PQR file of N, CA, C, O and H, with PARSE charges and radii, in Angstrom:
ATOM      1  N   MET A   1     -45.036  -2.511 176.081 -0.4000 1.5000
ATOM      2  CA  MET A   1     -46.125  -1.943 175.302 -0.0000 2.0000
ATOM      3  C   MET A   1     -46.069  -0.412 175.319  0.5500 1.7000
ATOM      4  O   MET A   1     -46.295   0.224 174.290 -0.5500 1.4000
ATOM      5  N   VAL A   2     -45.776   0.168 176.452 -0.4000 1.5000
ATOM      6  CA  VAL A   2     -45.673   1.625 176.525 -0.0000 2.0000
ATOM      7  C   VAL A   2     -44.554   2.104 175.626  0.5500 1.7000
ATOM      8  O   VAL A   2     -44.685   3.130 174.959 -0.5500 1.4000
ATOM      9  H   VAL A   2     -45.592  -0.349 177.288  0.4000 1.0000
ATOM     10  N   PHE A   3     -43.444   1.363 175.603 -0.4000 1.5000
ATOM     11  CA  PHE A   3     -42.326   1.774 174.783 -0.0000 2.0000
ATOM     12  C   PHE A   3     -42.679   1.743 173.306  0.5500 1.7000
ATOM     13  O   PHE A   3     -42.214   2.590 172.543 -0.5500 1.4000
ATOM     14  H   PHE A   3     -43.337   0.530 176.146  0.4000 1.0000
ATOM     15  N   GLU A   4     -43.493   0.782 172.890 -0.4000 1.5000
ATOM     16  CA  GLU A   4     -43.930   0.737 171.496 -0.0000 2.0000
ATOM     17  C   GLU A   4     -44.695   1.997 171.144  0.5500 1.7000
ATOM     18  O   GLU A   4     -44.488   2.555 170.066 -0.5500 1.4000
ATOM     19  H   GLU A   4     -43.870   0.094 173.510  0.4000 1.0000
ATOM     20  N   LYS A   5     -45.563   2.457 172.013 -0.4000 1.5000
ATOM     21  CA  LYS A   5     -46.330   3.675 171.761 -0.0000 2.0000
ATOM     22  C   LYS A   5     -45.407   4.887 171.716  0.5500 1.7000
ATOM     23  O   LYS A   5     -45.576   5.775 170.881 -0.5500 1.4000
ATOM     24  H   LYS A   5     -45.731   2.003 172.888  0.4000 1.0000
ATOM     25  N   ASP A   6     -44.422   4.917 172.628 -0.4000 1.5000
ATOM     26  CA  ASP A   6     -43.461   6.016 172.613 -0.0000 2.0000
ATOM     27  C   ASP A   6     -42.701   6.038 171.295  0.5500 1.7000
ATOM     28  O   ASP A   6     -42.514   7.096 170.694 -0.5500 1.4000
ATOM     29  H   ASP A   6     -44.284   4.195 173.307  0.4000 1.0000
ATOM     30  N   GLU A   7     -42.265   4.867 170.849 -0.4000 1.5000
ATOM     31  CA  GLU A   7     -41.521   4.792 169.595 -0.0000 2.0000
ATOM     32  C   GLU A   7     -42.392   5.206 168.413  0.5500 1.7000
ATOM     33  O   GLU A   7     -41.910   5.865 167.492 -0.5500 1.4000
ATOM     34  H   GLU A   7     -42.417   4.007 171.337  0.4000 1.0000
ATOM     35  N   ARG A   8     -43.656   4.830 168.429 -0.4000 1.5000
ATOM     36  CA  ARG A   8     -44.570   5.224 167.354 -0.0000 2.0000
ATOM     37  C   ARG A   8     -44.731   6.742 167.340  0.5500 1.7000
ATOM     38  O   ARG A   8     -44.692   7.367 166.280 -0.5500 1.4000
ATOM     39  H   ARG A   8     -44.047   4.294 169.177  0.4000 1.0000
ATOM     40  N   PHE A   9     -44.909   7.323 168.510 -0.4000 1.5000
ATOM     41  CA  PHE A   9     -45.053   8.774 168.618 -0.0000 2.0000
ATOM     42  C   PHE A   9     -43.783   9.468 168.150  0.5500 1.7000
ATOM     43  O   PHE A   9     -43.846  10.421 167.374 -0.5500 1.4000
ATOM     44  H   PHE A   9     -44.940   6.816 169.371  0.4000 1.0000
ATOM     45  N   ASN A  10     -42.629   8.997 168.619 -0.4000 1.5000
ATOM     46  CA  ASN A  10     -41.364   9.603 168.204 -0.0000 2.0000
ATOM     47  C   ASN A  10     -41.170   9.487 166.697  0.5500 1.7000
ATOM     48  O   ASN A  10     -40.685  10.421 166.058 -0.5500 1.4000
ATOM     49  H   ASN A  10     -42.579   8.223 169.250  0.4000 1.0000
ATOM     50  N   GLY A  11     -41.542   8.362 166.138 -0.4000 1.5000
ATOM     51  CA  GLY A  11     -41.436   8.187 164.690 -0.0000 2.0000
ATOM     52  C   GLY A  11     -42.323   9.155 163.940  0.5500 1.7000
ATOM     53  O   GLY A  11     -41.933   9.686 162.900 -0.5500 1.4000
ATOM     54  H   GLY A  11     -41.936   7.604 166.658  0.4000 1.0000
ATOM     55  N   ARG A  12     -43.504   9.384 164.457 -0.4000 1.5000
ATOM     56  CA  ARG A  12     -44.412  10.336 163.799 -0.0000 2.0000
ATOM     57  C   ARG A  12     -43.866  11.750 163.865  0.5500 1.7000
ATOM     58  O   ARG A  12     -44.005  12.513 162.909 -0.5500 1.4000
ATOM     59  H   ARG A  12     -43.821   8.952 165.301  0.4000 1.0000
ATOM     60  N   ILE A  13     -43.246  12.112 164.984 -0.4000 1.5000
ATOM     61  CA  ILE A  13     -42.639  13.443 165.063 -0.0000 2.0000
ATOM     62  C   ILE A  13     -41.565  13.587 163.992  0.5500 1.7000
ATOM     63  O   ILE A  13     -41.492  14.611 163.312 -0.5500 1.4000
ATOM     64  H   ILE A  13     -43.133  11.492 165.761  0.4000 1.0000
ATOM     65  N   ILE A  14     -40.743  12.571 163.847 -0.4000 1.5000
ATOM     66  CA  ILE A  14     -39.671  12.640 162.848 -0.0000 2.0000
ATOM     67  C   ILE A  14     -40.254  12.761 161.444  0.5500 1.7000
ATOM     68  O   ILE A  14     -39.824  13.609 160.663 -0.5500 1.4000
ATOM     69  H   ILE A  14     -40.802  11.739 164.399  0.4000 1.0000
ATOM     70  N   VAL A  15     -41.230  11.918 161.123 -0.4000 1.5000
ATOM     71  CA  VAL A  15     -41.792  11.911 159.768 -0.0000 2.0000
ATOM     72  C   VAL A  15     -42.652  13.145 159.501  0.5500 1.7000
ATOM     73  O   VAL A  15     -42.541  13.760 158.441 -0.5500 1.4000
ATOM     74  H   VAL A  15     -41.580  11.229 161.758  0.4000 1.0000
ATOM     75  N   GLU A  16     -43.502  13.506 160.452 -0.4000 1.5000
ATOM     76  CA  GLU A  16     -44.488  14.552 160.187 -0.0000 2.0000
ATOM     77  C   GLU A  16     -44.019  15.962 160.528  0.5500 1.7000
ATOM     78  O   GLU A  16     -44.581  16.933 160.022 -0.5500 1.4000
ATOM     79  H   GLU A  16     -43.592  13.006 161.313  0.4000 1.0000
ATOM     80  N   VAL A  17     -43.013  16.092 161.366 -0.4000 1.5000
ATOM     81  CA  VAL A  17     -42.566  17.437 161.744 -0.0000 2.0000
ATOM     82  C   VAL A  17     -41.142  17.687 161.268  0.5500 1.7000
ATOM     83  O   VAL A  17     -40.899  18.587 160.464 -0.5500 1.4000
ATOM     84  H   VAL A  17     -42.556  15.303 161.777  0.4000 1.0000
ATOM     85  N   LEU A  18     -40.219  16.903 161.757 -0.4000 1.5000
ATOM     86  CA  LEU A  18     -38.816  17.191 161.483 -0.0000 2.0000
ATOM     87  C   LEU A  18     -38.441  17.000 160.015  0.5500 1.7000
ATOM     88  O   LEU A  18     -37.604  17.735 159.491 -0.5500 1.4000
ATOM     89  H   LEU A  18     -40.417  16.172 162.410  0.4000 1.0000
ATOM     90  N   ALA A  19     -39.047  16.030 159.354 -0.4000 1.5000
ATOM     91  CA  ALA A  19     -38.709  15.782 157.955 -0.0000 2.0000
ATOM     92  C   ALA A  19     -39.442  16.715 156.994  0.5500 1.7000
ATOM     93  O   ALA A  19     -39.083  16.797 155.820 -0.5500 1.4000
ATOM     94  H   ALA A  19     -39.728  15.434 159.780  0.4000 1.0000
ATOM     95  N   THR A  20     -40.457  17.412 157.476 -0.4000 1.5000
ATOM     96  CA  THR A  20     -41.254  18.247 156.571 -0.0000 2.0000
ATOM     97  C   THR A  20     -41.119  19.735 156.829  0.5500 1.7000
ATOM     98  O   THR A  20     -41.645  20.541 156.062 -0.5500 1.4000
ATOM     99  H   THR A  20     -40.748  17.345 158.430  0.4000 1.0000
ATOM    100  N   HIS A  21     -40.427  20.116 157.890 -0.4000 1.5000
ATOM    101  CA  HIS A  21     -40.274  21.534 158.226 -0.0000 2.0000
ATOM    102  C   HIS A  21     -38.802  21.881 158.416  0.5500 1.7000
ATOM    103  O   HIS A  21     -38.014  21.079 158.918 -0.5500 1.4000
ATOM    104  H   HIS A  21     -40.000  19.461 158.513  0.4000 1.0000
ATOM    105  N   ARG A  22     -38.465  23.058 158.013 -0.4000 1.5000
ATOM    106  CA  ARG A  22     -37.125  23.575 158.295 -0.0000 2.0000
ATOM    107  C   ARG A  22     -37.273  24.656 159.361  0.5500 1.7000
ATOM    108  O   ARG A  22     -38.030  25.613 159.200 -0.5500 1.4000
ATOM    109  H   ARG A  22     -39.105  23.709 157.605  0.4000 1.0000
ATOM    110  N   PHE A  23     -36.539  24.482 160.441 -0.4000 1.5000
ATOM    111  CA  PHE A  23     -36.599  25.429 161.541 -0.0000 2.0000
ATOM    112  C   PHE A  23     -35.362  26.319 161.498  0.5500 1.7000
ATOM    113  O   PHE A  23     -34.234  25.831 161.421 -0.5500 1.4000
ATOM    114  H   PHE A  23     -35.923  23.705 160.572  0.4000 1.0000
ATOM    115  N   ASP A  24     -35.586  27.619 161.549 -0.4000 1.5000
ATOM    116  CA  ASP A  24     -34.481  28.565 161.521 -0.0000 2.0000
ATOM    117  C   ASP A  24     -33.874  28.785 162.903  0.5500 1.7000
ATOM    118  O   ASP A  24     -32.791  29.356 163.035 -0.5500 1.4000
ATOM    119  H   ASP A  24     -36.503  28.015 161.612  0.4000 1.0000
ATOM    120  N   SER A  25     -34.580  28.327 163.923 -0.4000 1.5000
ATOM    121  CA  SER A  25     -34.066  28.513 165.282 -0.0000 2.0000
ATOM    122  C   SER A  25     -34.655  27.449 166.198  0.5500 1.7000
ATOM    123  O   SER A  25     -35.640  26.787 165.871 -0.5500 1.4000
ATOM    124  H   SER A  25     -35.460  27.863 163.816  0.4000 1.0000
ATOM    125  N   ALA A  26     -34.021  27.308 167.348 -0.4000 1.5000
ATOM    126  CA  ALA A  26     -34.549  26.389 168.359 -0.0000 2.0000
ATOM    127  C   ALA A  26     -35.917  26.852 168.834  0.5500 1.7000
ATOM    128  O   ALA A  26     -36.762  26.034 169.198 -0.5500 1.4000
ATOM    129  H   ALA A  26     -33.220  27.845 167.614  0.4000 1.0000
ATOM    130  N   GLN A  27     -36.135  28.159 168.830 -0.4000 1.5000
ATOM    131  CA  GLN A  27     -37.427  28.698 169.272 -0.0000 2.0000
ATOM    132  C   GLN A  27     -38.551  28.232 168.347  0.5500 1.7000
ATOM    133  O   GLN A  27     -39.653  27.946 168.816 -0.5500 1.4000
ATOM    134  H   GLN A  27     -35.448  28.823 168.534  0.4000 1.0000
ATOM    135  N   GLY A  28     -38.290  28.151 167.051 -0.4000 1.5000
ATOM    136  CA  GLY A  28     -39.308  27.655 166.128 -0.0000 2.0000
ATOM    137  C   GLY A  28     -39.681  26.217 166.428  0.5500 1.7000
ATOM    138  O   GLY A  28     -40.857  25.854 166.397 -0.5500 1.4000
ATOM    139  H   GLY A  28     -37.394  28.383 166.670  0.4000 1.0000
ATOM    140  N   LEU A  29     -38.685  25.403 166.718 -0.4000 1.5000
ATOM    141  CA  LEU A  29     -38.940  24.013 167.092 -0.0000 2.0000
ATOM    142  C   LEU A  29     -39.670  23.939 168.428  0.5500 1.7000
ATOM    143  O   LEU A  29     -40.594  23.141 168.587 -0.5500 1.4000
ATOM    144  H   LEU A  29     -37.730  25.699 166.743  0.4000 1.0000
ATOM    145  N   GLU A  30     -39.263  24.763 169.383 -0.4000 1.5000
ATOM    146  CA  GLU A  30     -39.910  24.781 170.706 -0.0000 2.0000
ATOM    147  C   GLU A  30     -41.364  25.212 170.619  0.5500 1.7000
ATOM    148  O   GLU A  30     -42.176  24.806 171.450 -0.5500 1.4000
ATOM    149  H   GLU A  30     -38.513  25.411 169.254  0.4000 1.0000
ATOM    150  N   THR A  31     -41.703  26.015 169.642 -0.4000 1.5000
ATOM    151  CA  THR A  31     -43.086  26.445 169.443 -0.0000 2.0000
ATOM    152  C   THR A  31     -43.893  25.354 168.736  0.5500 1.7000
ATOM    153  O   THR A  31     -45.058  25.127 169.062 -0.5500 1.4000
ATOM    154  H   THR A  31     -41.043  26.345 168.967  0.4000 1.0000
ATOM    155  N   THR A  32     -43.275  24.690 167.781 -0.4000 1.5000
ATOM    156  CA  THR A  32     -43.970  23.703 166.953 -0.0000 2.0000
ATOM    157  C   THR A  32     -44.258  22.406 167.691  0.5500 1.7000
ATOM    158  O   THR A  32     -45.349  21.853 167.550 -0.5500 1.4000
ATOM    159  H   THR A  32     -42.329  24.875 167.516  0.4000 1.0000
ATOM    160  N   LEU A  33     -43.311  21.908 168.473 -0.4000 1.5000
ATOM    161  CA  LEU A  33     -43.504  20.611 169.123 -0.0000 2.0000
ATOM    162  C   LEU A  33     -44.702  20.560 170.069  0.5500 1.7000
ATOM    163  O   LEU A  33     -45.466  19.598 169.998 -0.5500 1.4000
ATOM    164  H   LEU A  33     -42.425  22.357 168.588  0.4000 1.0000
ATOM    165  N   PRO A  34     -44.908  21.538 170.947 -0.5600 1.5000
ATOM    166  CA  PRO A  34     -46.123  21.476 171.787  0.2800 2.0000
ATOM    167  C   PRO A  34     -47.410  21.509 170.964  0.5500 1.7000
ATOM    168  O   PRO A  34     -48.390  20.857 171.323 -0.5500 1.4000
ATOM    169  N   ARG A  35     -47.412  22.257 169.876 -0.4000 1.5000
ATOM    170  CA  ARG A  35     -48.596  22.267 168.995 -0.0000 2.0000
ATOM    171  C   ARG A  35     -48.831  20.892 168.394  0.5500 1.7000
ATOM    172  O   ARG A  35     -49.968  20.428 168.311 -0.5500 1.4000
ATOM    173  H   ARG A  35     -46.616  22.786 169.585  0.4000 1.0000
ATOM    174  N   TYR A  36     -47.752  20.243 167.975 -0.4000 1.5000
ATOM    175  CA  TYR A  36     -47.888  18.908 167.394 -0.0000 2.0000
ATOM    176  C   TYR A  36     -48.403  17.912 168.440  0.5500 1.7000
ATOM    177  O   TYR A  36     -49.281  17.100 168.149 -0.5500 1.4000
ATOM    178  H   TYR A  36     -46.828  20.620 168.042  0.4000 1.0000
ATOM    179  N   VAL A  37     -47.857  17.977 169.644 -0.4000 1.5000
ATOM    180  CA  VAL A  37     -48.310  17.078 170.708 -0.0000 2.0000
ATOM    181  C   VAL A  37     -49.797  17.288 170.976  0.5500 1.7000
ATOM    182  O   VAL A  37     -50.542  16.319 171.124 -0.5500 1.4000
ATOM    183  H   VAL A  37     -47.144  18.637 169.881  0.4000 1.0000
ATOM    184  N   TRP A  38     -50.231  18.541 171.041 -0.4000 1.5000
ATOM    185  CA  TRP A  38     -51.655  18.843 171.236 -0.0000 2.0000
ATOM    186  C   TRP A  38     -52.486  18.268 170.094  0.5500 1.7000
ATOM    187  O   TRP A  38     -53.519  17.640 170.325 -0.5500 1.4000
ATOM    188  H   TRP A  38     -49.626  19.328 170.922  0.4000 1.0000
ATOM    189  N   SER A  39     -52.030  18.484 168.866 -0.4000 1.5000
ATOM    190  CA  SER A  39     -52.756  17.974 167.706 -0.0000 2.0000
ATOM    191  C   SER A  39     -52.813  16.446 167.735  0.5500 1.7000
ATOM    192  O   SER A  39     -53.867  15.856 167.497 -0.5500 1.4000
ATOM    193  H   SER A  39     -51.190  18.994 168.679  0.4000 1.0000
ATOM    194  N   TYR A  40     -51.690  15.815 168.024 -0.4000 1.5000
ATOM    195  CA  TYR A  40     -51.599  14.352 168.073 -0.0000 2.0000
ATOM    196  C   TYR A  40     -52.548  13.795 169.133  0.5500 1.7000
ATOM    197  O   TYR A  40     -53.281  12.843 168.869 -0.5500 1.4000
ATOM    198  H   TYR A  40     -50.834  16.294 168.218  0.4000 1.0000
ATOM    199  N   ASN A  41     -52.538  14.376 170.316 -0.4000 1.5000
ATOM    200  CA  ASN A  41     -53.354  13.851 171.417 -0.0000 2.0000
ATOM    201  C   ASN A  41     -54.840  14.135 171.270  0.5500 1.7000
ATOM    202  O   ASN A  41     -55.669  13.323 171.681 -0.5500 1.4000
ATOM    203  H   ASN A  41     -51.942  15.149 170.531  0.4000 1.0000
ATOM    204  N   ASP A  42     -55.184  15.275 170.691 -0.4000 1.5000
ATOM    205  CA  ASP A  42     -56.579  15.700 170.677 -0.0000 2.0000
ATOM    206  C   ASP A  42     -57.283  15.598 169.327  0.5500 1.7000
ATOM    207  O   ASP A  42     -58.512  15.640 169.277 -0.5500 1.4000
ATOM    208  H   ASP A  42     -54.510  15.935 170.357  0.4000 1.0000
ATOM    209  N   HIS A  43     -56.537  15.465 168.237 -0.4000 1.5000
ATOM    210  CA  HIS A  43     -57.186  15.556 166.930 -0.0000 2.0000
ATOM    211  C   HIS A  43     -56.798  14.487 165.920  0.5500 1.7000
ATOM    212  O   HIS A  43     -57.399  14.427 164.847 -0.5500 1.4000
ATOM    213  H   HIS A  43     -55.538  15.431 168.278  0.4000 1.0000
ATOM    214  N   LEU A  44     -55.819  13.641 166.217 -0.4000 1.5000
ATOM    215  CA  LEU A  44     -55.397  12.622 165.255 -0.0000 2.0000
ATOM    216  C   LEU A  44     -55.832  11.240 165.724  0.5500 1.7000
ATOM    217  O   LEU A  44     -55.208  10.671 166.620 -0.5500 1.4000
ATOM    218  H   LEU A  44     -55.330  13.689 167.088  0.4000 1.0000
ATOM    219  N   PRO A  45     -56.890  10.691 165.136 -0.5600 1.5000
ATOM    220  CA  PRO A  45     -57.328   9.345 165.517  0.2800 2.0000
ATOM    221  C   PRO A  45     -56.233   8.316 165.246  0.5500 1.7000
ATOM    222  O   PRO A  45     -55.504   8.414 164.260 -0.5500 1.4000
ATOM    223  N   GLN A  46     -56.131   7.341 166.123 -0.4000 1.5000
ATOM    224  CA  GLN A  46     -55.110   6.303 166.012 -0.0000 2.0000
ATOM    225  C   GLN A  46     -55.784   4.957 165.769  0.5500 1.7000
ATOM    226  O   GLN A  46     -56.714   4.583 166.484 -0.5500 1.4000
ATOM    227  H   GLN A  46     -56.723   7.260 166.924  0.4000 1.0000
ATOM    228  N   ARG A  47     -55.321   4.246 164.776 -0.4000 1.5000
ATOM    229  CA  ARG A  47     -55.890   2.928 164.469 -0.0000 2.0000
ATOM    230  C   ARG A  47     -55.763   1.993 165.682  0.5500 1.7000
ATOM    231  O   ARG A  47     -56.677   1.223 165.975 -0.5500 1.4000
ATOM    232  H   ARG A  47     -54.566   4.550 164.195  0.4000 1.0000
ATOM    233  N   ALA A  48     -54.629   2.066 166.381 -0.4000 1.5000
ATOM    234  CA  ALA A  48     -54.413   1.200 167.545 -0.0000 2.0000
ATOM    235  C   ALA A  48     -55.392   1.495 168.684  0.5500 1.7000
ATOM    236  O   ALA A  48     -55.580   0.671 169.578 -0.5500 1.4000
ATOM    237  H   ALA A  48     -53.886   2.692 166.143  0.4000 1.0000
ATOM    238  N   LEU A  49     -56.007   2.668 168.643 -0.4000 1.5000
ATOM    239  CA  LEU A  49     -56.993   3.052 169.668 -0.0000 2.0000
ATOM    240  C   LEU A  49     -58.409   2.979 169.113  0.5500 1.7000
ATOM    241  O   LEU A  49     -59.300   3.701 169.562 -0.5500 1.4000
ATOM    242  H   LEU A  49     -55.855   3.337 167.917  0.4000 1.0000
ATOM    243  N   ARG A  50     -58.609   2.109 168.142 -0.4000 1.5000
ATOM    244  CA  ARG A  50     -59.917   1.932 167.487 -0.0000 2.0000
ATOM    245  C   ARG A  50     -60.409   3.244 166.887  0.5500 1.7000
ATOM    246  O   ARG A  50     -61.586   3.593 166.984 -0.5500 1.4000
ATOM    247  H   ARG A  50     -57.885   1.522 167.778  0.4000 1.0000
ATOM    248  N   HIS A  51     -59.483   3.955 166.270 -0.4000 1.5000
ATOM    249  CA  HIS A  51     -59.769   5.204 165.552 -0.0000 2.0000
ATOM    250  C   HIS A  51     -60.273   6.318 166.472  0.5500 1.7000
ATOM    251  O   HIS A  51     -61.045   7.182 166.056 -0.5500 1.4000
ATOM    252  H   HIS A  51     -58.527   3.671 166.191  0.4000 1.0000
ATOM    253  N   SER A  52     -59.824   6.279 167.722 -0.4000 1.5000
ATOM    254  CA  SER A  52     -60.069   7.377 168.662 -0.0000 2.0000
ATOM    255  C   SER A  52     -58.775   8.163 168.817  0.5500 1.7000
ATOM    256  O   SER A  52     -57.694   7.670 168.495 -0.5500 1.4000
ATOM    257  H   SER A  52     -59.198   5.577 168.059  0.4000 1.0000
ATOM    258  N   THR A  53     -58.895   9.363 169.303 -0.4000 1.5000
ATOM    259  CA  THR A  53     -57.687  10.112 169.637 -0.0000 2.0000
ATOM    260  C   THR A  53     -57.166   9.600 170.984  0.5500 1.7000
ATOM    261  O   THR A  53     -57.933   9.013 171.748 -0.5500 1.4000
ATOM    262  H   THR A  53     -59.773   9.763 169.564  0.4000 1.0000
ATOM    263  N   PRO A  54     -55.893   9.806 171.288 -0.5600 1.5000
ATOM    264  CA  PRO A  54     -55.391   9.383 172.594  0.2800 2.0000
ATOM    265  C   PRO A  54     -56.170   9.993 173.764  0.5500 1.7000
ATOM    266  O   PRO A  54     -56.390   9.323 174.773 -0.5500 1.4000
ATOM    267  N   MET A  55     -56.583  11.238 173.638 -0.4000 1.5000
ATOM    268  CA  MET A  55     -57.319  11.878 174.732 -0.0000 2.0000
ATOM    269  C   MET A  55     -58.688  11.222 174.933  0.5500 1.7000
ATOM    270  O   MET A  55     -59.094  10.983 176.070 -0.5500 1.4000
ATOM    271  H   MET A  55     -56.404  11.782 172.819  0.4000 1.0000
ATOM    272  N   VAL A  56     -59.394  10.933 173.856 -0.4000 1.5000
ATOM    273  CA  VAL A  56     -60.704  10.277 173.965 -0.0000 2.0000
ATOM    274  C   VAL A  56     -60.532   8.872 174.536  0.5500 1.7000
ATOM    275  O   VAL A  56     -61.322   8.441 175.377 -0.5500 1.4000
ATOM    276  H   VAL A  56     -59.065  11.127 172.932  0.4000 1.0000
ATOM    277  N   ALA A  57     -59.508   8.160 174.084 -0.4000 1.5000
ATOM    278  CA  ALA A  57     -59.265   6.811 174.602 -0.0000 2.0000
ATOM    279  C   ALA A  57     -58.964   6.849 176.096  0.5500 1.7000
ATOM    280  O   ALA A  57     -59.432   5.990 176.844 -0.5500 1.4000
ATOM    281  H   ALA A  57     -58.867   8.510 173.402  0.4000 1.0000
ATOM    282  N   MET A  58     -58.189   7.836 176.534 -0.4000 1.5000
ATOM    283  CA  MET A  58     -57.877   7.955 177.954 -0.0000 2.0000
ATOM    284  C   MET A  58     -59.141   8.259 178.761  0.5500 1.7000
ATOM    285  O   MET A  58     -59.362   7.663 179.815 -0.5500 1.4000
ATOM    286  H   MET A  58     -57.809   8.533 175.926  0.4000 1.0000
ATOM    287  N   LYS A  59     -59.965   9.180 178.270 -0.4000 1.5000
ATOM    288  CA  LYS A  59     -61.210   9.515 178.978 -0.0000 2.0000
ATOM    289  C   LYS A  59     -62.140   8.316 179.047  0.5500 1.7000
ATOM    290  O   LYS A  59     -62.748   8.061 180.087 -0.5500 1.4000
ATOM    291  H   LYS A  59     -59.785   9.663 177.413  0.4000 1.0000
ATOM    292  N   ASN A  60     -62.256   7.578 177.951 -0.4000 1.5000
ATOM    293  CA  ASN A  60     -63.102   6.384 177.948 -0.0000 2.0000
ATOM    294  C   ASN A  60     -62.585   5.334 178.925  0.5500 1.7000
ATOM    295  O   ASN A  60     -63.372   4.666 179.595 -0.5500 1.4000
ATOM    296  H   ASN A  60     -61.763   7.785 177.106  0.4000 1.0000
ATOM    297  N   GLY A  61     -61.265   5.187 179.007 -0.4000 1.5000
ATOM    298  CA  GLY A  61     -60.673   4.252 179.965 -0.0000 2.0000
ATOM    299  C   GLY A  61     -60.974   4.657 181.397  0.5500 1.7000
ATOM    300  O   GLY A  61     -61.275   3.809 182.237 -0.5500 1.4000
ATOM    301  H   GLY A  61     -60.626   5.729 178.463  0.4000 1.0000
ATOM    302  N   MET A  62     -60.895   5.943 181.674 -0.4000 1.5000
ATOM    303  CA  MET A  62     -61.204   6.415 183.026 -0.0000 2.0000
ATOM    304  C   MET A  62     -62.671   6.185 183.354  0.5500 1.7000
ATOM    305  O   MET A  62     -63.001   5.814 184.480 -0.5500 1.4000
ATOM    306  H   MET A  62     -60.651   6.632 180.992  0.4000 1.0000
ATOM    307  N   LEU A  63     -63.552   6.400 182.389 -0.4000 1.5000
ATOM    308  CA  LEU A  63     -64.979   6.153 182.631 -0.0000 2.0000
ATOM    309  C   LEU A  63     -65.242   4.681 182.911  0.5500 1.7000
ATOM    310  O   LEU A  63     -66.076   4.357 183.756 -0.5500 1.4000
ATOM    311  H   LEU A  63     -63.284   6.702 181.474  0.4000 1.0000
ATOM    312  N   ARG A  64     -64.547   3.782 182.219 -0.4000 1.5000
ATOM    313  CA  ARG A  64     -64.705   2.342 182.480 -0.0000 2.0000
ATOM    314  C   ARG A  64     -64.265   2.005 183.898  0.5500 1.7000
ATOM    315  O   ARG A  64     -64.904   1.200 184.575 -0.5500 1.4000
ATOM    316  H   ARG A  64     -63.869   4.045 181.532  0.4000 1.0000
ATOM    317  N   ILE A  65     -63.184   2.614 184.343 -0.4000 1.5000
ATOM    318  CA  ILE A  65     -62.699   2.361 185.705 -0.0000 2.0000
ATOM    319  C   ILE A  65     -63.709   2.868 186.730  0.5500 1.7000
ATOM    320  O   ILE A  65     -63.989   2.189 187.718 -0.5500 1.4000
ATOM    321  H   ILE A  65     -62.664   3.268 183.792  0.4000 1.0000
ATOM    322  N   ILE A  66     -64.250   4.053 186.497 -0.4000 1.5000
ATOM    323  CA  ILE A  66     -65.252   4.613 187.418 -0.0000 2.0000
ATOM    324  C   ILE A  66     -66.475   3.712 187.471  0.5500 1.7000
ATOM    325  O   ILE A  66     -66.989   3.440 188.556 -0.5500 1.4000
ATOM    326  H   ILE A  66     -64.022   4.604 185.694  0.4000 1.0000
ATOM    327  N   ARG A  67     -66.954   3.243 186.322 -0.4000 1.5000
ATOM    328  CA  ARG A  67     -68.122   2.341 186.300 -0.0000 2.0000
ATOM    329  C   ARG A  67     -67.821   1.041 187.036  0.5500 1.7000
ATOM    330  O   ARG A  67     -68.682   0.513 187.740 -0.5500 1.4000
ATOM    331  H   ARG A  67     -66.537   3.464 185.441  0.4000 1.0000
ATOM    332  N   LEU A  68     -66.596   0.519 186.877 -0.4000 1.5000
ATOM    333  CA  LEU A  68     -66.236  -0.714 187.572 -0.0000 2.0000
ATOM    334  C   LEU A  68     -66.285  -0.511 189.082  0.5500 1.7000
ATOM    335  O   LEU A  68     -66.806  -1.360 189.805 -0.5500 1.4000
ATOM    336  H   LEU A  68     -65.897   0.948 186.305  0.4000 1.0000
ATOM    337  N   PHE A  69     -65.750   0.596 189.557 -0.4000 1.5000
ATOM    338  CA  PHE A  69     -65.812   0.860 190.996 -0.0000 2.0000
ATOM    339  C   PHE A  69     -67.241   1.049 191.462  0.5500 1.7000
ATOM    340  O   PHE A  69     -67.587   0.626 192.565 -0.5500 1.4000
ATOM    341  H   PHE A  69     -65.326   1.285 188.970  0.4000 1.0000
ATOM    342  N   ASP A  70     -68.083   1.678 190.647 -0.4000 1.5000
ATOM    343  CA  ASP A  70     -69.494   1.825 191.012 -0.0000 2.0000
ATOM    344  C   ASP A  70     -70.162   0.466 191.143  0.5500 1.7000
ATOM    345  O   ASP A  70     -70.941   0.242 192.070 -0.5500 1.4000
ATOM    346  H   ASP A  70     -67.802   2.022 189.751  0.4000 1.0000
ATOM    347  N   ILE A  71     -69.863  -0.445 190.220 -0.4000 1.5000
ATOM    348  CA  ILE A  71     -70.445  -1.788 190.247 -0.0000 2.0000
ATOM    349  C   ILE A  71     -69.962  -2.538 191.484  0.5500 1.7000
ATOM    350  O   ILE A  71     -70.747  -3.177 192.185 -0.5500 1.4000
ATOM    351  H   ILE A  71     -69.230  -0.264 189.468  0.4000 1.0000
ATOM    352  N   LEU A  72     -68.664  -2.453 191.740 -0.4000 1.5000
ATOM    353  CA  LEU A  72     -68.089  -3.199 192.871 -0.0000 2.0000
ATOM    354  C   LEU A  72     -68.534  -2.655 194.217  0.5500 1.7000
ATOM    355  O   LEU A  72     -68.647  -3.410 195.182 -0.5500 1.4000
ATOM    356  H   LEU A  72     -68.025  -1.935 191.171  0.4000 1.0000
ATOM    357  N   SER A  73     -68.787  -1.362 194.294 -0.4000 1.5000
ATOM    358  CA  SER A  73     -69.155  -0.771 195.581 -0.0000 2.0000
ATOM    359  C   SER A  73     -70.664  -0.749 195.805  0.5500 1.7000
ATOM    360  O   SER A  73     -71.123  -0.513 196.922 -0.5500 1.4000
ATOM    361  H   SER A  73     -68.695  -0.748 193.510  0.4000 1.0000
ATOM    362  N   GLY A  74     -71.416  -0.987 194.771 -0.4000 1.5000
ATOM    363  CA  GLY A  74     -72.822  -0.801 194.956 -0.0000 2.0000
ATOM    364  C   GLY A  74     -73.686  -1.925 194.821  0.5500 1.7000
ATOM    365  O   GLY A  74     -74.900  -1.793 194.974 -0.5500 1.4000
ATOM    366  H   GLY A  74     -71.043  -1.179 193.864  0.4000 1.0000
TER
END
């Protein structure tokens, strides 16, 4: 399952970045990729995550785990 997500992410980089931009240098690519990763994680809702961003989904998952431990310990 993790590999499927990795492949989806890699595919999006190819389609949304590499196929739509021409980079004149490796430095341009090195600057663009971290921006894309930030945008993908924090601002692009994913259907597989019930239309949440990966960061929101991760935070919600952590909150569920914390609540479960609170229930089990209390």
